[in-house]
PyMOL commands that place a pseudoatom at each C-alpha (Angstrom):
pseudoatom trace, name=CA, resn=MET, resi=1, chain=A, elem=C, hetatm=0, pos=[86.511, 93.296, 130.168]
pseudoatom trace, name=CA, resn=ALA, resi=2, chain=A, elem=C, hetatm=0, pos=[85.729, 92.990, 126.518]
pseudoatom trace, name=CA, resn=ASP, resi=3, chain=A, elem=C, hetatm=0, pos=[85.447, 96.813, 126.028]
pseudoatom trace, name=CA, resn=THR, resi=4, chain=A, elem=C, hetatm=0, pos=[89.391, 97.129, 127.625]
pseudoatom trace, name=CA, resn=VAL, resi=5, chain=A, elem=C, hetatm=0, pos=[90.407, 95.015, 125.163]
pseudoatom trace, name=CA, resn=ALA, resi=6, chain=A, elem=C, hetatm=0, pos=[88.374, 97.145, 122.191]
pseudoatom trace, name=CA, resn=LYS, resi=7, chain=A, elem=C, hetatm=0, pos=[89.082, 100.585, 124.011]
pseudoatom trace, name=CA, resn=THR, resi=8, chain=A, elem=C, hetatm=0, pos=[93.180, 99.411, 123.757]
pseudoatom trace, name=CA, resn=THR, resi=9, chain=A, elem=C, hetatm=0, pos=[93.020, 98.157, 120.149]
pseudoatom trace, name=CA, resn=ASP, resi=10, chain=A, elem=C, hetatm=0, pos=[91.066, 101.601, 119.148]
pseudoatom trace, name=CA, resn=GLU, resi=11, chain=A, elem=C, hetatm=0, pos=[94.011, 102.764, 121.034]
pseudoatom trace, name=CA, resn=GLN, resi=12, chain=A, elem=C, hetatm=0, pos=[96.566, 101.086, 119.354]
pseudoatom trace, name=CA, resn=LYS, resi=13, chain=A, elem=C, hetatm=0, pos=[95.008, 101.738, 115.989]
pseudoatom trace, name=CA, resn=VAL, resi=14, chain=A, elem=C, hetatm=0, pos=[95.013, 105.493, 116.551]
pseudoatom trace, name=CA, resn=LYS, resi=15, chain=A, elem=C, hetatm=0, pos=[98.821, 105.315, 117.253]
pseudoatom trace, name=CA, resn=ILE, resi=16, chain=A, elem=C, hetatm=0, pos=[99.735, 103.374, 114.223]
pseudoatom trace, name=CA, resn=ASN, resi=17, chain=A, elem=C, hetatm=0, pos=[97.919, 105.964, 112.318]
pseudoatom trace, name=CA, resn=GLU, resi=18, chain=A, elem=C, hetatm=0, pos=[99.638, 108.897, 114.021]
pseudoatom trace, name=CA, resn=LYS, resi=19, chain=A, elem=C, hetatm=0, pos=[102.859, 107.326, 113.434]
pseudoatom trace, name=CA, resn=LYS, resi=20, chain=A, elem=C, hetatm=0, pos=[102.192, 107.228, 109.375]
pseudoatom trace, name=CA, resn=TRP, resi=21, chain=A, elem=C, hetatm=0, pos=[100.264, 110.731, 108.904]
pseudoatom trace, name=CA, resn=SER, resi=22, chain=A, elem=C, hetatm=0, pos=[102.218, 112.558, 111.596]
pseudoatom trace, name=CA, resn=LYS, resi=23, chain=A, elem=C, hetatm=0, pos=[100.818, 113.251, 115.210]
pseudoatom trace, name=CA, resn=PRO, resi=24, chain=A, elem=C, hetatm=0, pos=[99.960, 117.298, 114.427]
pseudoatom trace, name=CA, resn=LEU, resi=25, chain=A, elem=C, hetatm=0, pos=[97.793, 115.791, 110.710]
pseudoatom trace, name=CA, resn=TRP, resi=26, chain=A, elem=C, hetatm=0, pos=[96.504, 112.971, 112.990]
pseudoatom trace, name=CA, resn=SER, resi=27, chain=A, elem=C, hetatm=0, pos=[95.624, 114.949, 115.830]
pseudoatom trace, name=CA, resn=ALA, resi=28, chain=A, elem=C, hetatm=0, pos=[94.472, 117.901, 113.303]
pseudoatom trace, name=CA, resn=GLY, resi=29, chain=A, elem=C, hetatm=0, pos=[91.292, 115.353, 112.650]
pseudoatom trace, name=CA, resn=TRP, resi=30, chain=A, elem=C, hetatm=0, pos=[90.639, 112.914, 110.182]
pseudoatom trace, name=CA, resn=SER, resi=31, chain=A, elem=C, hetatm=0, pos=[88.081, 111.238, 108.206]
pseudoatom trace, name=CA, resn=GLY, resi=32, chain=A, elem=C, hetatm=0, pos=[86.340, 107.564, 107.894]
pseudoatom trace, name=CA, resn=ILE, resi=33, chain=A, elem=C, hetatm=0, pos=[85.528, 106.629, 104.322]
pseudoatom trace, name=CA, resn=PRO, resi=34, chain=A, elem=C, hetatm=0, pos=[85.640, 102.418, 103.520]
pseudoatom trace, name=CA, resn=ASN, resi=35, chain=A, elem=C, hetatm=0, pos=[87.793, 101.880, 101.256]
pseudoatom trace, name=CA, resn=ILE, resi=36, chain=A, elem=C, hetatm=0, pos=[85.622, 99.871, 99.074]
pseudoatom trace, name=CA, resn=ILE, resi=37, chain=A, elem=C, hetatm=0, pos=[84.200, 102.942, 97.550]
pseudoatom trace, name=CA, resn=ILE, resi=38, chain=A, elem=C, hetatm=0, pos=[87.721, 104.108, 97.029]
pseudoatom trace, name=CA, resn=GLU, resi=39, chain=A, elem=C, hetatm=0, pos=[88.671, 101.159, 94.997]
pseudoatom trace, name=CA, resn=ARG, resi=40, chain=A, elem=C, hetatm=0, pos=[85.377, 100.820, 93.448]
pseudoatom trace, name=CA, resn=GLN, resi=41, chain=A, elem=C, hetatm=0, pos=[84.383, 104.352, 92.710]
pseudoatom trace, name=CA, resn=GLU, resi=42, chain=A, elem=C, hetatm=0, pos=[84.694, 103.882, 88.951]
pseudoatom trace, name=CA, resn=ALA, resi=43, chain=A, elem=C, hetatm=0, pos=[81.623, 101.116, 89.193]
pseudoatom trace, name=CA, resn=LEU, resi=44, chain=A, elem=C, hetatm=0, pos=[79.516, 103.594, 91.416]
pseudoatom trace, name=CA, resn=GLY, resi=45, chain=A, elem=C, hetatm=0, pos=[79.949, 106.293, 89.153]
pseudoatom trace, name=CA, resn=LEU, resi=46, chain=A, elem=C, hetatm=0, pos=[82.506, 108.294, 90.690]
pseudoatom trace, name=CA, resn=ASP, resi=47, chain=A, elem=C, hetatm=0, pos=[84.379, 111.435, 88.928]
pseudoatom trace, name=CA, resn=PRO, resi=48, chain=A, elem=C, hetatm=0, pos=[87.302, 112.871, 90.658]
pseudoatom trace, name=CA, resn=ILE, resi=49, chain=A, elem=C, hetatm=0, pos=[84.929, 116.292, 91.672]
pseudoatom trace, name=CA, resn=ASP, resi=50, chain=A, elem=C, hetatm=0, pos=[82.224, 113.631, 93.019]
pseudoatom trace, name=CA, resn=MET, resi=51, chain=A, elem=C, hetatm=0, pos=[84.241, 111.750, 95.079]
pseudoatom trace, name=CA, resn=ASN, resi=52, chain=A, elem=C, hetatm=0, pos=[85.886, 114.747, 95.832]
pseudoatom trace, name=CA, resn=ILE, resi=53, chain=A, elem=C, hetatm=0, pos=[82.316, 116.071, 97.799]
pseudoatom trace, name=CA, resn=ILE, resi=54, chain=A, elem=C, hetatm=0, pos=[82.281, 112.421, 98.903]
pseudoatom trace, name=CA, resn=LEU, resi=55, chain=A, elem=C, hetatm=0, pos=[85.007, 112.989, 100.409]
pseudoatom trace, name=CA, resn=HIS, resi=56, chain=A, elem=C, hetatm=0, pos=[84.093, 116.865, 102.255]
pseudoatom trace, name=CA, resn=LEU, resi=57, chain=A, elem=C, hetatm=0, pos=[81.060, 115.720, 103.142]
pseudoatom trace, name=CA, resn=THR, resi=58, chain=A, elem=C, hetatm=0, pos=[82.855, 112.732, 105.079]
pseudoatom trace, name=CA, resn=GLN, resi=59, chain=A, elem=C, hetatm=0, pos=[84.727, 115.274, 107.021]
pseudoatom trace, name=CA, resn=TYR, resi=60, chain=A, elem=C, hetatm=0, pos=[81.336, 116.959, 108.136]
pseudoatom trace, name=CA, resn=TRP, resi=61, chain=A, elem=C, hetatm=0, pos=[79.793, 113.573, 109.214]
pseudoatom trace, name=CA, resn=TRP, resi=62, chain=A, elem=C, hetatm=0, pos=[80.547, 112.622, 112.954]
pseudoatom trace, name=CA, resn=ARG, resi=63, chain=A, elem=C, hetatm=0, pos=[77.592, 110.166, 114.631]
pseudoatom trace, name=CA, resn=ALA, resi=64, chain=A, elem=C, hetatm=0, pos=[74.821, 108.026, 112.161]
pseudoatom trace, name=CA, resn=ASP, resi=65, chain=A, elem=C, hetatm=0, pos=[72.067, 110.023, 113.253]
pseudoatom trace, name=CA, resn=ASN, resi=66, chain=A, elem=C, hetatm=0, pos=[73.975, 113.539, 112.074]
pseudoatom trace, name=CA, resn=PRO, resi=67, chain=A, elem=C, hetatm=0, pos=[74.153, 113.949, 108.589]
pseudoatom trace, name=CA, resn=PRO, resi=68, chain=A, elem=C, hetatm=0, pos=[76.782, 116.517, 107.274]
pseudoatom trace, name=CA, resn=SER, resi=69, chain=A, elem=C, hetatm=0, pos=[75.563, 119.500, 106.039]
pseudoatom trace, name=CA, resn=PRO, resi=70, chain=A, elem=C, hetatm=0, pos=[78.887, 121.779, 104.576]
pseudoatom trace, name=CA, resn=SER, resi=71, chain=A, elem=C, hetatm=0, pos=[77.504, 124.435, 102.526]
pseudoatom trace, name=CA, resn=VAL, resi=72, chain=A, elem=C, hetatm=0, pos=[77.798, 124.262, 98.679]
pseudoatom trace, name=CA, resn=GLY, resi=73, chain=A, elem=C, hetatm=0, pos=[80.272, 127.707, 98.587]
pseudoatom trace, name=CA, resn=THR, resi=74, chain=A, elem=C, hetatm=0, pos=[82.555, 125.614, 101.581]
pseudoatom trace, name=CA, resn=ILE, resi=75, chain=A, elem=C, hetatm=0, pos=[82.632, 123.056, 99.655]
pseudoatom trace, name=CA, resn=ALA, resi=76, chain=A, elem=C, hetatm=0, pos=[83.536, 125.150, 96.521]
pseudoatom trace, name=CA, resn=LYS, resi=77, chain=A, elem=C, hetatm=0, pos=[86.216, 126.982, 98.232]
pseudoatom trace, name=CA, resn=ALA, resi=78, chain=A, elem=C, hetatm=0, pos=[87.690, 123.643, 99.692]
pseudoatom trace, name=CA, resn=LEU, resi=79, chain=A, elem=C, hetatm=0, pos=[88.131, 122.035, 95.913]
pseudoatom trace, name=CA, resn=LYS, resi=80, chain=A, elem=C, hetatm=0, pos=[88.675, 125.180, 94.154]
pseudoatom trace, name=CA, resn=LEU, resi=81, chain=A, elem=C, hetatm=0, pos=[85.629, 125.027, 91.873]
pseudoatom trace, name=CA, resn=GLY, resi=82, chain=A, elem=C, hetatm=0, pos=[82.988, 127.104, 91.462]
pseudoatom trace, name=CA, resn=VAL, resi=83, chain=A, elem=C, hetatm=0, pos=[79.912, 126.815, 93.433]
pseudoatom trace, name=CA, resn=ARG, resi=84, chain=A, elem=C, hetatm=0, pos=[77.745, 126.364, 90.179]
pseudoatom trace, name=CA, resn=THR, resi=85, chain=A, elem=C, hetatm=0, pos=[79.952, 123.236, 89.224]
pseudoatom trace, name=CA, resn=ILE, resi=86, chain=A, elem=C, hetatm=0, pos=[79.367, 121.681, 92.783]
pseudoatom trace, name=CA, resn=GLN, resi=87, chain=A, elem=C, hetatm=0, pos=[75.684, 122.069, 92.639]
pseudoatom trace, name=CA, resn=LYS, resi=88, chain=A, elem=C, hetatm=0, pos=[76.142, 120.402, 89.099]
pseudoatom trace, name=CA, resn=HIS, resi=89, chain=A, elem=C, hetatm=0, pos=[77.876, 117.384, 90.969]
pseudoatom trace, name=CA, resn=ILE, resi=90, chain=A, elem=C, hetatm=0, pos=[75.424, 117.402, 93.295]
pseudoatom trace, name=CA, resn=LYS, resi=91, chain=A, elem=C, hetatm=0, pos=[72.848, 116.680, 91.587]
pseudoatom trace, name=CA, resn=ARG, resi=92, chain=A, elem=C, hetatm=0, pos=[74.039, 114.735, 89.270]
pseudoatom trace, name=CA, resn=LEU, resi=93, chain=A, elem=C, hetatm=0, pos=[74.980, 112.220, 92.537]
pseudoatom trace, name=CA, resn=GLU, resi=94, chain=A, elem=C, hetatm=0, pos=[71.076, 112.788, 93.221]
pseudoatom trace, name=CA, resn=ASP, resi=95, chain=A, elem=C, hetatm=0, pos=[69.940, 111.488, 90.325]
pseudoatom trace, name=CA, resn=ALA, resi=96, chain=A, elem=C, hetatm=0, pos=[72.063, 108.753, 91.138]
pseudoatom trace, name=CA, resn=LYS, resi=97, chain=A, elem=C, hetatm=0, pos=[70.630, 108.424, 94.068]
pseudoatom trace, name=CA, resn=LEU, resi=98, chain=A, elem=C, hetatm=0, pos=[73.870, 108.102, 95.640]
pseudoatom trace, name=CA, resn=ILE, resi=99, chain=A, elem=C, hetatm=0, pos=[73.347, 111.255, 97.923]
pseudoatom trace, name=CA, resn=GLU, resi=100, chain=A, elem=C, hetatm=0, pos=[69.789, 112.790, 99.165]
pseudoatom trace, name=CA, resn=ARG, resi=101, chain=A, elem=C, hetatm=0, pos=[70.264, 116.069, 99.399]
pseudoatom trace, name=CA, resn=VAL, resi=102, chain=A, elem=C, hetatm=0, pos=[67.326, 117.937, 102.615]
pseudoatom trace, name=CA, resn=GLU, resi=103, chain=A, elem=C, hetatm=0, pos=[66.691, 121.378, 102.180]
pseudoatom trace, name=CA, resn=ARG, resi=104, chain=A, elem=C, hetatm=0, pos=[66.156, 123.074, 105.461]
pseudoatom trace, name=CA, resn=ARG, resi=105, chain=A, elem=C, hetatm=0, pos=[63.903, 125.804, 104.888]
pseudoatom trace, name=CA, resn=ASP, resi=106, chain=A, elem=C, hetatm=0, pos=[63.661, 129.507, 107.894]
pseudoatom trace, name=CA, resn=GLY, resi=107, chain=A, elem=C, hetatm=0, pos=[60.462, 130.440, 106.743]
pseudoatom trace, name=CA, resn=PRO, resi=108, chain=A, elem=C, hetatm=0, pos=[59.005, 132.102, 103.595]
pseudoatom trace, name=CA, resn=TYR, resi=109, chain=A, elem=C, hetatm=0, pos=[62.939, 133.734, 102.425]
pseudoatom trace, name=CA, resn=GLY, resi=110, chain=A, elem=C, hetatm=0, pos=[65.835, 132.011, 104.555]
pseudoatom trace, name=CA, resn=SER, resi=111, chain=A, elem=C, hetatm=0, pos=[67.342, 129.162, 104.389]
pseudoatom trace, name=CA, resn=GLN, resi=112, chain=A, elem=C, hetatm=0, pos=[70.330, 126.622, 106.491]
pseudoatom trace, name=CA, resn=THR, resi=113, chain=A, elem=C, hetatm=0, pos=[72.475, 124.434, 105.174]
pseudoatom trace, name=CA, resn=ASN, resi=114, chain=A, elem=C, hetatm=0, pos=[71.633, 121.201, 103.381]
pseudoatom trace, name=CA, resn=LEU, resi=115, chain=A, elem=C, hetatm=0, pos=[71.570, 117.675, 105.438]
pseudoatom trace, name=CA, resn=TYR, resi=116, chain=A, elem=C, hetatm=0, pos=[73.096, 115.613, 102.832]
pseudoatom trace, name=CA, resn=LYS, resi=117, chain=A, elem=C, hetatm=0, pos=[72.099, 111.336, 103.462]
pseudoatom trace, name=CA, resn=LEU, resi=118, chain=A, elem=C, hetatm=0, pos=[74.398, 109.022, 102.174]
pseudoatom trace, name=CA, resn=ASP, resi=119, chain=A, elem=C, hetatm=0, pos=[72.544, 105.945, 102.746]
pseudoatom trace, name=CA, resn=GLY, resi=120, chain=A, elem=C, hetatm=0, pos=[72.116, 105.804, 98.577]
pseudoatom trace, name=CA, resn=LEU, resi=121, chain=A, elem=C, hetatm=0, pos=[75.644, 105.453, 98.360]
pseudoatom trace, name=CA, resn=ILE, resi=122, chain=A, elem=C, hetatm=0, pos=[76.190, 102.852, 101.089]
pseudoatom trace, name=CA, resn=ALA, resi=123, chain=A, elem=C, hetatm=0, pos=[73.358, 100.820, 99.363]
pseudoatom trace, name=CA, resn=ALA, resi=124, chain=A, elem=C, hetatm=0, pos=[74.861, 100.906, 95.961]
pseudoatom trace, name=CA, resn=ALA, resi=125, chain=A, elem=C, hetatm=0, pos=[78.545, 100.026, 97.600]
pseudoatom trace, name=CA, resn=THR, resi=126, chain=A, elem=C, hetatm=0, pos=[77.819, 97.393, 99.644]
pseudoatom trace, name=CA, resn=PRO, resi=127, chain=A, elem=C, hetatm=0, pos=[77.486, 94.591, 97.103]
pseudoatom trace, name=CA, resn=TYR, resi=128, chain=A, elem=C, hetatm=0, pos=[80.988, 95.697, 96.065]
pseudoatom trace, name=CA, resn=ALA, resi=129, chain=A, elem=C, hetatm=0, pos=[81.649, 95.340, 100.436]
pseudoatom trace, name=CA, resn=GLN, resi=130, chain=A, elem=C, hetatm=0, pos=[80.155, 91.484, 99.607]
pseudoatom trace, name=CA, resn=GLU, resi=131, chain=A, elem=C, hetatm=0, pos=[81.870, 90.430, 96.624]
pseudoatom trace, name=CA, resn=LYS, resi=132, chain=A, elem=C, hetatm=0, pos=[85.027, 91.819, 98.041]
pseudoatom trace, name=CA, resn=LEU, resi=133, chain=A, elem=C, hetatm=0, pos=[84.008, 90.121, 101.797]
pseudoatom trace, name=CA, resn=LEU, resi=134, chain=A, elem=C, hetatm=0, pos=[83.766, 87.080, 100.407]
pseudoatom trace, name=CA, resn=GLU, resi=135, chain=A, elem=C, hetatm=0, pos=[87.112, 86.963, 98.082]
pseudoatom trace, name=CA, resn=ILE, resi=136, chain=A, elem=C, hetatm=0, pos=[89.467, 88.001, 101.568]
pseudoatom trace, name=CA, resn=ALA, resi=137, chain=A, elem=C, hetatm=0, pos=[87.549, 84.460, 102.660]
pseudoatom trace, name=CA, resn=ALA, resi=138, chain=A, elem=C, hetatm=0, pos=[88.100, 82.684, 99.791]
pseudoatom trace, name=CA, resn=LYS, resi=139, chain=A, elem=C, hetatm=0, pos=[92.129, 83.911, 100.277]
pseudoatom trace, name=CA, resn=LYS, resi=140, chain=A, elem=C, hetatm=0, pos=[92.057, 83.184, 104.005]
pseudoatom trace, name=CA, resn=LYS, resi=141, chain=A, elem=C, hetatm=0, pos=[90.768, 79.874, 103.128]
pseudoatom trace, name=CA, resn=MET, resi=142, chain=A, elem=C, hetatm=0, pos=[92.912, 78.732, 101.092]
pseudoatom trace, name=CA, resn=ARG, resi=143, chain=A, elem=C, hetatm=0, pos=[96.419, 80.120, 103.486]
pseudoatom trace, name=CA, resn=GLU, resi=144, chain=A, elem=C, hetatm=0, pos=[94.891, 77.917, 105.563]
pseudoatom trace, name=CA, resn=GLU, resi=145, chain=A, elem=C, hetatm=0, pos=[94.550, 74.809, 103.443]
pseudoatom trace, name=CA, resn=ARG, resi=146, chain=A, elem=C, hetatm=0, pos=[98.496, 75.524, 102.013]
pseudoatom trace, name=CA, resn=LEU, resi=147, chain=A, elem=C, hetatm=0, pos=[99.730, 76.004, 105.590]
pseudoatom trace, name=CA, resn=ALA, resi=148, chain=A, elem=C, hetatm=0, pos=[97.872, 72.857, 106.645]
pseudoatom trace, name=CA, resn=ARG, resi=149, chain=A, elem=C, hetatm=0, pos=[99.394, 70.819, 103.688]
pseudoatom trace, name=CA, resn=LYS, resi=150, chain=A, elem=C, hetatm=0, pos=[103.247, 72.190, 104.777]
pseudoatom trace, name=CA, resn=LYS, resi=151, chain=A, elem=C, hetatm=0, pos=[102.884, 71.496, 108.501]
pseudoatom trace, name=CA, resn=PRO, resi=152, chain=A, elem=C, hetatm=0, pos=[104.539, 68.866, 108.976]
pseudoatom trace, name=CA, resn=LYS, resi=153, chain=A, elem=C, hetatm=0, pos=[102.570, 65.140, 110.638]
pseudoatom trace, name=CA, resn=LEU, resi=154, chain=A, elem=C, hetatm=0, pos=[103.679, 64.381, 113.840]
pseudoatom trace, name=CA, resn=THR, resi=155, chain=A, elem=C, hetatm=0, pos=[103.422, 60.612, 114.575]
pseudoatom trace, name=CA, resn=LEU, resi=156, chain=A, elem=C, hetatm=0, pos=[103.754, 58.613, 117.659]
pseudoatom trace, name=CA, resn=VAL, resi=157, chain=A, elem=C, hetatm=0, pos=[106.041, 55.842, 118.272]
pseudoatom trace, name=CA, resn=LYS, resi=158, chain=A, elem=C, hetatm=0, pos=[106.020, 53.263, 120.821]
pseudoatom trace, name=CA, resn=SER, resi=159, chain=A, elem=C, hetatm=0, pos=[109.050, 53.110, 122.554]
pseudoatom trace, name=CA, resn=ASP, resi=160, chain=A, elem=C, hetatm=0, pos=[109.466, 49.829, 124.547]
for i in range(1, 160): cmd.bond("trace and resi %d" % i, "trace and resi %d" % (i + 1))
show_as sticks, trace
zoom trace
């Protein structure tokens, strides 16, 4: 029963997003990224290119156990930047411990695309998310208290 309710809720969310973005755009694919990373990108030390790289990586991250692995060339082409620029920004993100680049080698002379783990970004953004959740809870409590004060109190009158 709970699964049915959850599925309905997810289906409703899809329909809402289709209405916002249009069915063709939504059906062509979408990516999920926590709002707190967008809201607090400056606090996380992300410049616009870093943010675009992260957005691009999330496009290829479908399951928690399967890190994204687009090539640097693919990212560079999508962002209309040089490969070297993307490499420098990835290195900067690595040095900041926001992403982890895992090289994959096929023997001594060949390689596959790198894997990119975003655990560092998740860890860095978590305190901001916790802060935001506390703010949301405080606002909800204030709203509930305000509504409670506005409600007329019913008194029972005894009739003879």
